[in-house]
C-alpha positions as CSV (number, residue, x, y, z in Angstrom):
1,L,24.7,-28.6,93.8
2,A,22.5,-29.0,90.7
3,V,21.6,-32.6,91.7
4,L,20.8,-31.5,95.2
5,A,18.6,-28.7,94.0
6,I,16.7,-31.2,91.8
7,K,16.2,-33.6,94.7
8,L,15.0,-30.8,97.0
9,Y,12.6,-29.8,94.3
10,D,11.2,-33.4,94.2
11,Y,10.8,-33.4,98.0
12,G,9.1,-30.0,97.9
13,F,6.8,-31.1,95.2
14,G,5.9,-34.3,97.1
15,I,5.1,-32.2,100.2
16,A,2.9,-30.0,98.1
17,L,1.0,-33.0,96.7
18,V,0.0,-34.0,100.3
19,S,-2.3,-31.0,100.5
20,F,-3.5,-31.5,96.9
21,G,-4.2,-35.2,97.8
22,F,-6.3,-34.2,100.8
23,H,-8.1,-31.6,98.6
24,C,-8.9,-34.3,96.1
25,L,-10.1,-36.7,98.9
26,L,-12.4,-34.0,100.2
27,L,-13.7,-32.9,96.8
28,G,-14.3,-36.5,95.8
29,Y,-16.3,-37.1,99.0
30,L,-18.3,-34.0,98.4
31,I,-19.0,-34.9,94.8
32,Y,-20.0,-38.4,95.8
33,R,-22.4,-37.1,98.4
34,S,-23.9,-34.4,96.1
35,T,-26.6,-35.0,93.5
36,Y,-25.2,-32.5,91.1
37,L,-22.5,-34.6,89.6
38,P,-22.1,-38.4,88.9
39,K,-21.0,-40.5,91.9
40,I,-18.4,-42.3,89.8
41,I,-16.4,-39.0,89.4
42,G,-16.5,-38.5,93.1
43,A,-15.3,-42.0,93.8
44,L,-12.5,-41.7,91.2
45,L,-11.4,-38.4,92.6
46,A,-11.3,-39.7,96.2
47,I,-9.2,-42.7,95.0
48,A,-6.8,-40.4,93.1
49,G,-6.5,-38.2,96.3
50,A,-5.6,-41.2,98.4
51,C,-3.0,-42.2,95.8
52,Y,-1.5,-38.7,95.8
53,V,-1.2,-38.8,99.6
54,L,0.2,-42.3,99.6
55,N,2.8,-41.3,96.9
56,S,3.8,-38.2,98.8
57,F,4.4,-40.1,102.0
58,A,6.2,-42.9,100.2
59,L,8.5,-40.3,98.5
60,I,9.6,-39.1,101.9
61,V,9.5,-42.3,104.0
62,A,10.4,-45.0,101.4
63,P,11.7,-43.6,98.1
64,K,12.1,-47.0,96.4
65,F,8.4,-47.7,97.0
66,A,7.5,-44.3,95.6
67,D,8.1,-45.5,92.0
68,F,5.3,-48.0,92.3
69,T,2.9,-45.5,94.0
70,F,3.7,-43.0,91.3
71,I,2.4,-45.3,88.7
72,A,-0.8,-45.9,90.7
73,M,-1.1,-42.1,91.1
74,L,-0.9,-41.6,87.4
75,I,-3.3,-44.4,86.6
76,S,-5.9,-43.2,89.1
77,G,-5.4,-39.5,88.8
78,F,-5.7,-39.1,85.0
79,P,-9.2,-40.5,84.5
80,A,-10.5,-38.8,87.6
81,E,-9.2,-35.3,86.8
82,I,-9.9,-35.5,83.1
83,G,-13.4,-37.0,83.8
84,L,-14.2,-34.1,86.1
85,C,-13.0,-31.5,83.7
86,L,-14.8,-33.0,80.7
87,W,-18.0,-33.5,82.7
88,L,-18.1,-29.9,83.8
89,I,-17.3,-28.6,80.3
90,L,-19.7,-30.9,78.4
91,F,-22.6,-31.3,80.9
92,G,-22.1,-29.0,83.9
93,V,-24.0,-29.6,87.1
94,N,-27.6,-30.8,87.2
95,V,-29.4,-27.4,87.3
96,T,-32.8,-28.8,88.2
97,K,-31.5,-30.5,91.3
98,W,-29.4,-27.4,92.1
99,K,-32.5,-25.2,92.0
100,A,-34.5,-27.7,94.0
101,V,-32.0,-27.7,96.8
102,L,-31.8,-23.9,96.8
103,L,-35.6,-23.6,97.0
104,A,-35.7,-26.2,99.8
105,N,-33.0,-24.3,101.8
106,N,-34.8,-20.9,101.3
107,A,-38.1,-22.2,102.4
């Protein structure tokens, strides 16, 4: 029963990563389209989101293939998420462009 509980947890976590993967895809697209953050962070985040989704579906459909997609998920996800966190901590958003967009929308 303990092994069954662990396997069910793995499947549940994989299903949860599907929504997180779509979140990363959307966030990566929005960051790429915006002018407030670097486009490379958006591209990396979108790639990481695609790898999350691919790994989650592989875990359910083809578990033996999931080992390879897990490595791709780690390789793509780590720089994207760490890069976004460090950029926001160290530099933040481009405030001058942010204010220019706000002024343009209010006018």
